[in-house]
N, CA, C and O atoms as CSV, one atom per row, in Angstrom:
chain,resi,resn,atom,element,x,y,z
A,1,MET,N,N,11.795,3.002,5.676
A,1,MET,CA,C,10.451,2.926,5.146
A,1,MET,C,C,9.619,2.098,6.114
A,1,MET,O,O,10.012,0.997,6.500
A,2,SER,N,N,8.480,2.629,6.499
A,2,SER,CA,C,7.612,1.939,7.441
A,2,SER,C,C,6.750,0.896,6.722
A,2,SER,O,O,6.638,0.886,5.496
A,3,PHE,N,N,6.159,0.042,7.514
A,3,PHE,CA,C,5.288,-0.994,6.958
A,3,PHE,C,C,4.076,-0.376,6.263
A,3,PHE,O,O,3.645,-0.857,5.215
A,4,GLY,N,N,3.531,0.682,6.842
A,4,GLY,CA,C,2.372,1.346,6.244
A,4,GLY,C,C,2.693,1.957,4.899
A,4,GLY,O,O,1.882,1.889,3.976
A,5,ARG,N,N,3.873,2.555,4.775
A,5,ARG,CA,C,4.280,3.159,3.512
A,5,ARG,C,C,4.510,2.070,2.467
A,5,ARG,O,O,4.162,2.256,1.300
A,6,ALA,N,N,5.090,0.939,2.865
A,6,ALA,CA,C,5.304,-0.166,1.924
A,6,ALA,C,C,3.962,-0.741,1.463
A,6,ALA,O,O,3.805,-1.084,0.292
A,7,LEU,N,N,3.019,-0.843,2.358
A,7,LEU,CA,C,1.694,-1.334,1.997
A,7,LEU,C,C,1.002,-0.363,1.049
A,7,LEU,O,O,0.318,-0.782,0.115
A,8,LEU,N,N,1.179,0.926,1.287
A,8,LEU,CA,C,0.619,1.936,0.401
A,8,LEU,C,C,1.253,1.859,-0.986
A,8,LEU,O,O,0.578,2.102,-1.986
A,9,CYS,N,N,2.542,1.522,-1.055
A,9,CYS,CA,C,3.219,1.335,-2.349
A,9,CYS,C,C,2.569,0.215,-3.146
A,9,CYS,O,O,2.430,0.301,-4.366
A,10,ILE,N,N,2.183,-0.812,-2.456
A,10,ILE,CA,C,1.595,-1.962,-3.141
A,10,ILE,C,C,0.155,-1.683,-3.561
A,10,ILE,O,O,-0.257,-2.069,-4.655
A,11,LEU,N,N,-0.606,-1.021,-2.705
A,11,LEU,CA,C,-2.015,-0.783,-3.003
A,11,LEU,C,C,-2.244,0.383,-3.960
A,11,LEU,O,O,-3.036,0.268,-4.896
A,12,PHE,N,N,-1.562,1.498,-3.737
A,12,PHE,CA,C,-1.733,2.679,-4.583
A,12,PHE,C,C,-0.418,3.436,-4.663
A,12,PHE,O,O,-0.183,4.361,-3.886
A,13,PRO,N,N,0.440,3.049,-5.600
A,13,PRO,CA,C,1.794,3.601,-5.668
A,13,PRO,C,C,1.895,5.127,-5.762
A,13,PRO,O,O,2.751,5.700,-5.088
A,14,PRO,N,N,1.065,5.821,-6.563
A,14,PRO,CA,C,1.232,7.272,-6.634
A,14,PRO,C,C,1.004,7.979,-5.298
A,14,PRO,O,O,1.667,8.974,-5.005
A,15,LEU,N,N,0.104,7.491,-4.514
A,15,LEU,CA,C,-0.171,8.118,-3.221
A,15,LEU,C,C,1.009,7.954,-2.265
A,15,LEU,O,O,1.219,8.796,-1.392
A,16,ALA,N,N,1.763,6.898,-2.419
A,16,ALA,CA,C,2.904,6.648,-1.536
A,16,ALA,C,C,4.055,7.615,-1.793
A,16,ALA,O,O,4.825,7.908,-0.879
A,17,VAL,N,N,4.185,8.113,-3.015
A,17,VAL,CA,C,5.310,8.996,-3.343
A,17,VAL,C,C,4.893,10.444,-3.537
A,17,VAL,O,O,5.666,11.234,-4.079
A,18,ILE,N,N,3.714,10.805,-3.117
A,18,ILE,CA,C,3.214,12.163,-3.350
A,18,ILE,C,C,4.059,13.217,-2.637
A,18,ILE,O,O,4.112,14.359,-3.093
A,19,ASP,N,N,4.716,12.872,-1.542
A,19,ASP,CA,C,5.534,13.838,-0.813
A,19,ASP,C,C,6.992,13.846,-1.279
A,19,ASP,O,O,7.812,14.556,-0.697
A,20,GLN,N,N,7.326,13.087,-2.297
A,20,GLN,CA,C,8.703,13.004,-2.797
A,20,GLN,C,C,8.989,13.993,-3.919
A,20,GLN,O,O,10.132,14.102,-4.362
A,21,GLY,N,N,7.990,14.703,-4.379
A,21,GLY,CA,C,8.200,15.683,-5.441
A,21,GLY,C,C,7.341,15.391,-6.657
A,21,GLY,O,O,6.833,14.285,-6.843
A,22,CYS,N,N,7.199,16.418,-7.475
A,22,CYS,CA,C,6.328,16.326,-8.642
A,22,CYS,C,C,6.845,15.321,-9.677
A,22,CYS,O,O,6.059,14.577,-10.263
A,23,GLY,N,N,8.146,15.297,-9.899
A,23,GLY,CA,C,8.709,14.381,-10.892
A,23,GLY,C,C,8.503,12.925,-10.526
A,23,GLY,O,O,8.143,12.107,-11.372
A,24,SER,N,N,8.730,12.606,-9.274
A,24,SER,CA,C,8.533,11.225,-8.808
A,24,SER,C,C,7.069,10.832,-8.907
A,24,SER,O,O,6.739,9.722,-9.325
A,25,PHE,N,N,6.203,11.745,-8.523
A,25,PHE,CA,C,4.774,11.468,-8.561
A,25,PHE,C,C,4.308,11.204,-9.990
A,25,PHE,O,O,3.578,10.246,-10.241
A,26,LEU,N,N,4.733,12.060,-10.932
A,26,LEU,CA,C,4.324,11.878,-12.322
A,26,LEU,C,C,4.881,10.595,-12.922
A,26,LEU,O,O,4.190,9.898,-13.665
A,27,LEU,N,N,6.130,10.286,-12.598
A,27,LEU,CA,C,6.737,9.051,-13.102
A,27,LEU,C,C,5.974,7.822,-12.613
A,27,LEU,O,O,5.674,6.917,-13.390
A,28,VAL,N,N,5.669,7.801,-11.332
A,28,VAL,CA,C,4.956,6.646,-10.780
A,28,VAL,C,C,3.530,6.583,-11.331
A,28,VAL,O,O,3.015,5.492,-11.576
A,29,CYS,N,N,2.893,7.727,-11.526
A,29,CYS,CA,C,1.548,7.733,-12.124
A,29,CYS,C,C,1.567,7.132,-13.525
A,29,CYS,O,O,0.732,6.294,-13.863
A,30,LEU,N,N,2.524,7.567,-14.332
A,30,LEU,CA,C,2.613,7.044,-15.693
A,30,LEU,C,C,2.911,5.551,-15.713
A,30,LEU,O,O,2.316,4.800,-16.486
A,31,LEU,N,N,3.832,5.130,-14.861
A,31,LEU,CA,C,4.157,3.698,-14.831
A,31,LEU,C,C,2.996,2.871,-14.304
A,31,LEU,O,O,2.807,1.730,-14.726
A,32,THR,N,N,2.220,3.428,-13.393
A,32,THR,CA,C,1.058,2.709,-12.875
A,32,THR,C,C,-0.019,2.595,-13.946
A,32,THR,O,O,-0.714,1.581,-14.023
A,33,LEU,N,N,-0.160,3.622,-14.768
A,33,LEU,CA,C,-1.132,3.553,-15.860
A,33,LEU,C,C,-0.717,2.533,-16.914
A,33,LEU,O,O,-1.567,1.854,-17.490
A,34,VAL,N,N,0.580,2.422,-17.168
A,34,VAL,CA,C,1.076,1.445,-18.140
A,34,VAL,C,C,0.873,0.027,-17.610
A,34,VAL,O,O,0.444,-0.870,-18.335
A,35,GLY,N,N,1.183,-0.147,-16.358
A,35,GLY,CA,C,1.033,-1.447,-15.717
A,35,GLY,C,C,1.209,-1.277,-14.226
A,35,GLY,O,O,2.042,-0.489,-13.779
A,36,TRP,N,N,0.444,-1.996,-13.470
A,36,TRP,CA,C,0.457,-1.815,-12.022
A,36,TRP,C,C,1.806,-2.210,-11.414
A,36,TRP,O,O,2.306,-1.524,-10.523
A,37,ILE,N,N,2.385,-3.288,-11.880
A,37,ILE,CA,C,3.651,-3.784,-11.330
A,37,ILE,C,C,4.799,-2.783,-11.535
A,37,ILE,O,O,5.548,-2.542,-10.589
A,38,PRO,N,N,4.972,-2.188,-12.730
A,38,PRO,CA,C,6.043,-1.189,-12.854
A,38,PRO,C,C,5.860,0.000,-11.911
A,38,PRO,O,O,6.844,0.547,-11.414
A,39,GLY,N,N,4.623,0.403,-11.661
A,39,GLY,CA,C,4.361,1.487,-10.730
A,39,GLY,C,C,4.749,1.136,-9.311
A,39,GLY,O,O,5.300,1.965,-8.587
A,40,VAL,N,N,4.464,-0.085,-8.916
A,40,VAL,CA,C,4.822,-0.551,-7.560
A,40,VAL,C,C,6.334,-0.611,-7.418
A,40,VAL,O,O,6.878,-0.174,-6.405
A,41,ILE,N,N,7.009,-1.139,-8.410
A,41,ILE,CA,C,8.470,-1.250,-8.351
A,41,ILE,C,C,9.100,0.142,-8.285
A,41,ILE,O,O,10.012,0.372,-7.491
A,42,ALA,N,N,8.620,1.065,-9.112
A,42,ALA,CA,C,9.171,2.425,-9.102
A,42,ALA,C,C,8.926,3.102,-7.769
A,42,ALA,O,O,9.816,3.781,-7.258
A,43,ALA,N,N,7.755,2.938,-7.197
A,43,ALA,CA,C,7.450,3.549,-5.904
A,43,ALA,C,C,8.346,2.984,-4.805
A,43,ALA,O,O,8.826,3.730,-3.952
A,44,LEU,N,N,8.571,1.685,-4.821
A,44,LEU,CA,C,9.444,1.075,-3.822
A,44,LEU,C,C,10.888,1.567,-3.968
A,44,LEU,O,O,11.570,1.807,-2.972
A,45,ILE,N,N,11.344,1.713,-5.208
A,45,ILE,CA,C,12.725,2.200,-5.434
A,45,ILE,C,C,12.849,3.649,-4.977
A,45,ILE,O,O,13.836,4.011,-4.337
A,46,ILE,N,N,11.872,4.472,-5.295
A,46,ILE,CA,C,11.928,5.885,-4.914
A,46,ILE,C,C,11.904,6.039,-3.401
A,46,ILE,O,O,12.633,6.867,-2.855
A,47,LEU,N,N,11.086,5.263,-2.723
A,47,LEU,CA,C,11.009,5.385,-1.262
A,47,LEU,C,C,12.193,4.749,-0.557
A,47,LEU,O,O,12.487,5.091,0.588
A,48,LYS,N,N,12.873,3.835,-1.221
A,48,LYS,CA,C,14.040,3.192,-0.610
A,48,LYS,C,C,15.225,4.149,-0.524
A,48,LYS,O,O,16.075,4.007,0.356
A,49,LYS,N,N,15.288,5.131,-1.439
A,49,LYS,CA,C,16.409,6.078,-1.469
A,49,LYS,C,C,16.320,7.093,-0.385
A,49,LYS,O,O,17.188,7.959,-0.276
């Protein structure tokens, strides 16, 4: 994971995982709407794999 992608995870998590598939994108969108921190954590976990 590059520094730019990690920064994108922190600033706007759904945009960081848009190329990982529809399920990942929807999950991160929902978690970001519930709370910003869960969305960031989910985006970082998805991109780490």
